[in-house]
Backbone as CSV, one residue per row, in Angstrom:
resi,resn,N_x,N_y,N_z,CA_x,CA_y,CA_z,C_x,C_y,C_z
1,MET,0.784,-1.148,0.121,-0.084,-0.324,0.086,0.773,1.255,-0.210
2,GLN,0.078,2.212,-0.841,0.959,3.432,-0.594,0.294,3.933,0.492
3,SER,1.675,4.857,1.026,0.996,6.031,1.707,0.593,7.264,1.232
4,ARG,-0.361,7.558,1.915,-0.956,9.304,1.068,-0.128,10.397,2.185
5,ALA,0.001,11.182,1.398,0.226,12.513,2.171,-0.305,13.399,3.255
6,LYS,-0.071,13.379,3.978,-1.067,14.351,4.796,-1.213,15.428,4.435
7,LEU,-2.806,15.971,4.465,-3.004,17.216,3.972,-2.794,18.085,5.363
8,PRO,-2.321,19.612,4.920,-2.199,20.311,6.504,-3.912,20.718,7.105
9,VAL,-3.324,20.353,8.358,-4.857,20.607,8.802,-5.071,22.004,9.128
10,GLU,-6.026,22.770,8.973,-6.413,24.104,9.470,-6.648,24.139,10.955
11,PRO,-6.176,24.724,11.417,-7.336,24.792,12.861,-8.632,25.587,12.859
12,ARG,-9.365,24.964,13.985,-10.697,25.201,13.906,-10.558,27.107,14.091
13,PRO,-11.703,27.661,13.864,-12.059,28.745,14.547,-12.162,28.568,15.804
14,SER,-12.155,29.079,16.566,-12.597,28.812,17.809,-13.751,30.046,18.158
15,GLN,-14.577,29.806,19.074,-15.716,31.002,19.452,-15.009,31.539,20.587
16,GLN,-15.017,33.124,20.436,-14.396,34.037,21.577,-15.235,33.626,23.144
17,THR,-14.428,33.600,24.104,-14.917,33.403,25.649,-15.266,34.415,26.202
18,PRO,-16.015,34.428,26.896,-16.704,35.693,27.689,-15.525,36.535,28.229
19,ALA,-14.185,35.957,29.047,-12.986,36.547,28.980,-12.131,37.582,28.094
20,GLU,-12.397,37.174,26.767,-11.826,37.287,26.127,-12.393,38.634,25.385
21,MET,-13.781,38.777,25.033,-14.979,39.493,25.048,-14.682,40.692,25.816
22,VAL,-14.707,40.200,27.243,-14.433,41.469,28.245,-13.200,41.982,28.262
23,GLN,-11.766,41.582,27.724,-10.519,42.006,27.758,-10.827,42.955,26.482
24,GLY,-11.139,42.555,25.362,-11.482,43.306,24.048,-12.276,44.296,24.239
25,LEU,-13.404,44.630,25.048,-14.289,45.755,25.545,-13.447,46.479,26.285
26,MET,-12.390,46.201,27.211,-12.132,47.224,27.846,-10.930,47.816,27.213
27,ALA,-9.707,47.256,26.473,-9.126,47.297,25.762,-9.451,48.727,24.343
28,THR,-10.627,48.383,24.076,-11.541,49.221,22.988,-11.856,50.762,24.152
29,ILE,-12.486,50.538,25.385,-12.540,51.705,26.062,-11.242,52.410,26.533
30,ARG,-10.056,51.641,27.219,-9.100,52.027,27.601,-8.243,53.033,25.971
31,GLY,-8.362,52.603,24.878,-7.961,53.180,23.397,-8.927,54.431,23.304
32,GLN,-9.715,54.063,23.387,-10.641,55.393,23.092,-11.005,56.410,23.841
33,PHE,-10.635,56.645,25.385,-11.039,57.147,26.091,-10.045,57.519,26.916
34,PHE,-8.725,56.529,27.126,-7.638,56.820,28.048,-6.827,56.439,27.200
35,GLY,-6.101,57.004,26.336,-4.784,56.458,25.606,-4.014,57.679,25.803
36,SER,-4.122,58.676,25.777,-3.218,59.773,26.295,-3.448,60.059,28.106
37,GLU,-3.962,59.182,28.376,-3.739,59.159,30.228,-2.725,58.670,30.574
38,PRO,-1.997,58.935,31.676,-1.112,58.063,32.479,-1.565,56.775,32.884
39,PRO,-0.788,55.590,33.072,-1.371,54.335,33.362,-2.094,54.240,34.774
40,ALA,-1.917,55.134,35.813,-2.516,55.137,36.847,-3.659,55.498,36.710
41,VAL,-4.095,56.545,35.822,-5.114,57.071,35.843,-6.502,55.820,34.967
42,TRP,-6.023,54.827,34.247,-6.612,54.114,33.541,-6.562,52.691,34.979
43,TYR,-5.932,52.180,35.872,-5.935,51.522,36.797,-6.974,52.123,37.725
44,ARG,-6.851,53.183,38.134,-7.815,53.921,39.099,-9.299,53.346,38.646
45,TRP,-9.982,53.592,37.238,-10.999,53.463,36.727,-11.149,52.261,36.213
46,GLU,-10.383,51.065,35.938,-10.365,49.970,35.352,-11.606,49.061,36.165
47,GLY,-11.588,48.851,37.385,-12.477,48.056,37.684,-13.825,48.597,37.767
48,TYR,-13.581,49.748,37.828,-15.294,50.397,37.889,-16.423,50.462,36.407
49,LEU,-15.201,50.844,35.386,-15.761,50.555,34.085,-16.137,48.732,33.555
50,LYS,-15.164,48.129,34.455,-15.564,46.729,33.874,-16.787,46.075,34.567
51,ARG,-17.096,46.726,35.927,-18.522,46.398,36.354,-19.510,47.332,36.136
52,GLU,-19.386,48.135,35.659,-20.661,49.247,35.469,-20.729,49.416,33.668
53,VAL,-19.710,49.437,33.104,-20.031,49.696,31.698,-20.145,48.489,31.010
54,VAL,-19.148,47.547,31.301,-19.033,46.083,30.528,-19.878,45.071,31.106
55,LEU,-19.950,44.856,32.021,-20.754,43.882,33.010,-22.272,43.964,33.434
56,TRP,-22.227,45.345,33.486,-23.898,46.241,34.139,-25.005,45.292,33.043
57,PRO,-24.504,45.853,31.831,-25.760,45.338,30.797,-26.016,43.747,30.823
58,ALA,-25.165,42.902,31.212,-25.566,41.323,31.648,-26.497,41.471,32.441
59,SER,-25.937,41.958,33.734,-26.651,41.564,34.694,-28.517,42.423,34.533
60,TRP,-28.445,43.285,34.340,-29.917,44.057,33.447,-30.481,43.064,32.680
61,LEU,-29.802,42.384,32.000,-30.696,41.773,30.486,-31.130,40.126,31.431
62,ARG,-30.238,39.838,32.698,-30.414,38.679,33.026,-31.755,38.861,33.957
63,SER,-31.905,40.231,34.611,-32.799,40.476,35.470,-34.170,40.576,35.040
64,ARG,-34.162,40.826,33.394,-35.510,40.563,32.867,-35.485,39.636,32.003
65,GLY,-34.698,38.554,32.398,-35.249,37.350,31.682,-34.350,37.039,29.956
66,MET,-33.680,38.116,29.423,-33.170,38.083,28.421,-31.887,37.323,28.422
67,THR,-31.647,36.982,26.649,-30.284,36.253,26.665,-29.830,36.898,25.379
68,MET,-28.568,37.503,25.174,-27.902,37.793,23.633,-26.599,36.919,23.270
69,SER,-26.406,37.131,22.173,-25.297,36.355,21.623,-24.271,36.898,22.090
70,PRO,-23.182,36.837,22.051,-21.949,37.414,22.321,-21.331,38.355,21.320
71,SER,-21.706,37.915,19.935,-21.676,39.064,19.163,-22.295,40.461,19.109
72,ALA,-23.747,39.692,19.045,-24.939,41.361,19.699,-24.545,41.982,20.588
73,TYR,-24.208,41.396,21.737,-23.828,41.857,23.101,-22.273,42.593,22.643
74,GLU,-21.610,42.040,22.038,-20.582,43.287,22.073,-20.698,44.544,21.025
75,GLY,-21.356,43.741,20.045,-21.684,45.014,19.300,-22.496,46.210,19.383
76,MET,-23.549,45.814,20.346,-24.079,46.945,20.919,-23.725,47.826,21.846
77,LEU,-22.750,47.432,22.845,-21.974,48.257,23.606,-20.817,48.742,22.770
78,LEU,-20.142,48.120,21.896,-18.946,49.089,21.277,-19.718,49.904,19.986
79,GLU,-20.882,49.622,19.668,-21.682,50.805,18.794,-22.070,51.972,20.184
80,LYS,-22.376,51.878,21.156,-23.170,52.925,22.281,-21.291,53.665,22.887
81,ILE,-20.403,52.732,22.558,-18.952,53.395,23.058,-18.668,54.607,22.036
82,GLN,-18.866,53.734,20.769,-18.415,55.152,19.646,-19.459,56.238,19.400
83,ASP,-20.611,56.143,19.884,-21.767,57.197,19.831,-21.307,58.164,21.148
84,VAL,-20.763,57.450,22.310,-20.298,58.329,23.247,-19.204,58.945,22.632
85,LYS,-17.998,58.471,22.246,-16.585,59.214,21.481,-17.142,60.238,20.607
86,ARG,-18.187,59.949,19.970,-18.669,60.756,18.670,-19.190,62.094,19.377
87,ASN,-20.124,61.793,20.500,-20.791,63.154,20.618,-20.388,63.940,22.066
88,ALA,-19.572,63.000,22.840,-19.403,63.811,24.047,-17.934,64.062,24.206
89,HIS,-17.434,65.323,24.799,-16.148,65.943,24.872,-15.719,65.530,26.056
90,GLN,-14.855,64.788,26.252,-14.453,64.209,27.380,-13.908,65.183,28.147
91,GLU,-13.421,66.201,28.168,-12.525,67.322,29.067,-14.145,67.941,29.964
92,SER,-15.264,68.020,29.663,-16.185,68.837,29.848,-16.519,68.019,30.889
93,PHE,-16.538,66.910,31.157,-17.144,65.996,32.163,-16.180,66.195,33.442
94,LYS,-16.486,66.274,34.614,-15.539,65.554,35.922,-15.365,64.667,36.033
95,CYS,-16.303,63.724,35.861,-15.923,62.392,36.148,-16.306,61.407,34.754
96,PHE,-15.750,61.072,33.828,-15.825,60.805,32.657,-16.485,59.118,32.545
97,PRO,-15.661,58.203,33.451,-16.249,57.169,33.393,-17.320,57.022,34.246
98,ALA,-18.065,57.810,35.239,-19.234,57.904,35.561,-20.668,58.061,34.481
99,TYR,-19.947,59.229,33.616,-20.935,59.571,32.564,-20.926,58.380,31.369
100,LEU,-19.939,58.003,31.264,-20.083,56.641,29.945,-21.024,55.604,31.089
101,ALA,-20.565,55.247,31.978,-22.003,54.318,32.417,-22.730,54.642,32.328
102,HIS,-22.983,55.568,32.891,-24.921,56.710,32.619,-25.217,56.326,31.410
103,CYS,-24.345,56.512,30.493,-25.105,56.674,28.744,-25.403,55.078,28.966
104,ILE,-24.638,54.102,29.207,-24.938,52.887,28.783,-26.329,52.426,29.453
105,LYS,-26.237,52.858,30.625,-27.455,52.402,31.210,-28.694,52.971,30.908
106,ASP,-28.416,54.416,30.755,-29.691,55.070,29.758,-29.974,54.376,28.595
107,HIS,-28.752,54.134,27.833,-29.203,53.265,26.482,-29.974,52.245,26.550
108,PHE,-29.939,51.124,27.626,-30.639,49.648,27.770,-32.409,50.111,28.603
109,ARG,-32.155,51.250,29.378,-33.636,51.631,29.936,-34.148,51.942,28.768
110,HIS,-33.828,53.207,28.278,-34.504,53.748,27.062,-35.185,52.734,25.833
111,ASN,-34.277,51.893,25.836,-34.611,50.943,24.725,-34.793,49.308,25.034
112,GLU,-35.490,49.612,25.889,-35.409,48.169,26.675,-36.677,47.337,25.847
113,GLU,-37.531,47.786,24.978,-38.637,46.983,24.643,-37.693,46.781,22.800
114,ARG,-37.136,47.459,22.374,-36.340,47.728,21.486,-35.302,45.734,21.536
115,ILE,-34.696,45.900,22.656,-34.015,45.217,22.860,-34.650,43.543,23.121
116,TYR,-35.661,43.767,24.061,-36.028,42.894,24.225,-36.432,41.590,22.605
117,THR,-37.293,42.943,22.104,-37.973,42.114,20.497,-36.414,41.427,19.921
118,GLU,-35.462,41.783,19.948,-34.663,41.657,18.965,-33.758,40.201,20.150
119,CYS,-33.833,40.353,21.316,-33.159,39.167,21.965,-34.492,37.950,21.705
120,LYS,-35.631,38.282,22.007,-36.859,36.842,21.833,-36.808,36.654,19.892
121,ALA,-36.505,37.565,18.826,-36.483,37.379,17.870,-35.005,36.157,17.464
122,ALA,-34.455,36.117,18.256,-32.860,35.771,17.605,-32.798,34.406,18.736
123,SER,-33.413,34.729,19.510,-33.162,32.973,20.883,-33.959,32.352,20.582
124,ALA,-35.733,32.248,19.779,-36.586,31.224,19.461,-35.784,30.329,18.729
125,PRO,-35.652,30.496,17.342,-35.114,29.992,16.374,-33.866,28.807,17.025
126,LEU,-32.850,29.882,17.474,-31.829,29.523,17.887,-31.521,28.447,19.099
127,SER,-32.394,28.503,19.882,-32.335,27.636,21.479,-33.401,26.219,20.540
128,ALA,-34.061,26.165,19.583,-34.617,25.284,19.433,-33.624,24.245,19.013
129,VAL,-32.850,24.594,17.993,-31.741,24.347,17.071,-30.244,23.780,18.111
130,LEU,-30.035,24.813,19.319,-29.315,24.398,19.901,-29.302,23.456,20.819
131,GLY,-30.926,23.052,21.354,-31.461,22.288,22.034,-31.282,20.730,21.870
132,LYS,-31.384,20.786,20.607,-30.994,19.301,19.780,-29.914,19.063,19.400
133,LEU,-29.191,20.353,19.429,-27.607,19.527,19.240,-26.832,19.604,19.988
134,ARG,-26.551,20.415,21.247,-26.014,20.328,22.398,-26.800,20.425,23.732
135,PRO,-27.755,19.200,24.518,-28.267,19.534,25.097,-27.368,19.785,26.375
136,ASN,-26.429,19.542,26.739,-26.029,19.703,27.999,-24.625,21.049,28.049
137,GLN,-24.927,21.894,27.399,-23.640,22.802,26.851,-23.742,23.734,28.268
138,GLY,-22.807,24.595,28.654,-22.041,24.755,29.101,-23.047,26.705,29.348
139,PRO,-22.878,27.086,30.679,-23.587,28.632,30.709,-22.960,29.572,29.501
140,ASP,-24.366,30.255,29.549,-23.840,31.222,28.225,-23.265,32.507,28.837
141,LEU,-23.561,33.379,27.766,-22.636,34.321,27.409,-22.938,35.118,29.416
142,ILE,-24.342,35.694,28.923,-25.082,36.467,29.750,-24.506,35.670,31.395
143,ASP,-24.853,34.481,31.574,-24.770,34.223,32.934,-23.119,34.217,33.218
144,ALA,-22.276,33.567,32.350,-20.986,34.081,32.911,-20.435,35.656,33.057
145,LEU,-20.919,36.704,32.462,-20.856,37.947,32.697,-21.218,38.461,33.971
146,VAL,-22.669,37.974,34.333,-23.135,38.269,35.393,-22.526,37.689,36.677
147,ALA,-21.808,36.245,36.844,-21.234,35.450,37.369,-20.002,36.895,37.643
148,ALA,-19.334,37.108,37.108,-18.003,37.853,36.757,-18.444,39.200,37.769
149,ARG,-19.594,40.026,37.183,-19.763,41.420,37.880,-20.638,40.825,39.554
150,ASP,-20.829,39.932,39.796,-21.489,39.546,40.989,-19.597,39.608,41.599
151,VAL,-18.713,38.811,41.303,-17.692,38.898,41.929,-16.998,39.950,42.226
152,LEU,-17.118,40.983,41.307,-16.480,42.151,41.158,-17.285,42.954,42.537
153,VAL,-18.600,43.113,41.910,-19.454,44.176,43.272,-19.289,43.388,44.535
154,SER,-19.345,41.993,44.784,-19.013,41.416,46.341,-17.854,41.793,46.676
155,ARG,-16.702,42.054,45.887,-15.365,42.417,46.413,-15.634,44.267,46.836
156,LYS,-16.416,44.897,46.092,-16.583,46.181,46.454,-16.948,46.793,47.690
157,LYS,-18.080,45.384,47.938,-18.952,45.804,49.118,-17.904,45.387,50.079
158,ALA,-16.979,44.175,50.106,-16.191,43.775,51.207,-14.997,44.737,51.484
159,LYS,-14.753,45.704,50.132,-13.520,46.905,50.846,-14.405,47.821,51.253
160,SER,-15.469,48.279,51.042,-16.362,49.410,51.261,-16.508,49.228,53.202
161,THR,-16.342,47.885,53.612,-17.230,47.654,55.342,-15.662,47.780,55.413
162,ILE,-14.256,47.185,55.025,-12.964,46.991,55.982,-12.682,48.561,55.984
163,ARG,-13.085,49.508,55.157,-12.534,50.469,55.061,-13.484,51.717,56.049
164,SER,-14.672,51.389,56.163,-15.255,52.455,57.176,-16.217,51.215,57.961
165,PRO,-15.776,50.442,59.051,-16.614,50.236,59.510,-17.705,50.995,60.131
166,ARG,-19.335,50.691,60.204,-19.907,51.272,61.134,-20.333,50.669,62.545
167,PRO,-20.219,51.992,63.539,-20.812,51.038,64.760,-22.151,51.018,65.175
168,SER,-21.825,49.698,66.058,-23.141,48.547,66.280,-24.312,49.857,66.586
169,SER,-24.275,50.724,67.175,-25.063,51.243,67.509,-24.943,53.194,67.438
170,SER,-25.834,54.038,67.314,-25.723,55.020,66.930,-25.303,55.808,68.449
171,PRO,-24.925,57.037,68.671,-24.771,57.798,69.866,-25.939,58.277,69.635
172,LYS,-26.812,58.579,70.984,-27.991,59.193,71.020,-28.029,60.839,71.535
173,THR,-26.861,61.003,72.305,-26.608,62.326,73.260,-25.006,62.848,72.566
174,GLN,-24.912,63.552,73.090,-22.972,64.084,72.804,-22.257,63.551,73.697
175,GLN,-22.943,63.198,74.618,-21.872,62.628,75.723,-21.248,61.145,75.539
176,GLU,-22.493,60.660,74.748,-22.162,59.164,74.644,-21.167,59.160,73.345
177,LEU,-20.808,60.210,72.820,-19.522,60.094,71.842,-18.228,60.003,72.126
178,PHE,-18.074,60.242,73.354,-16.897,60.105,74.400,-16.719,58.865,75.416
């Protein structure tokens, strides 16, 4: 028998993981809004931006029982980030990261019905097909992002209680202060 020459096998295209998507969105935000800032400014706001801009929409979607494909989620956030970049002058805001978070949250709140319709239209036929193909699939993108945000929120709460412990009871008179 003659041996056949092995054909080169191209690697399969891999699907973007939630962590890679979050890193890509954070890199976009850094490049668009913090490119000229010193690294210390970026590191100061990085956790807040991840929690309130990149991961907050996932918890918002989950609280309404919606899910979205990774490409649609990323596309919607990138589109809104580009809108903010195009229409807002970063220098005119005292706290630009808070403004960016506000814009993202307002977008989702004001467009809730449209987002719901898009999620519903995209998920119905897809879930029927995927249920037949992969009945034991792992958690979807929204679940993974919500879990990541929950971890960041719990860390923030833990840090705030460590820094400012609250007294067990508040004093009723001035003499009880001493």
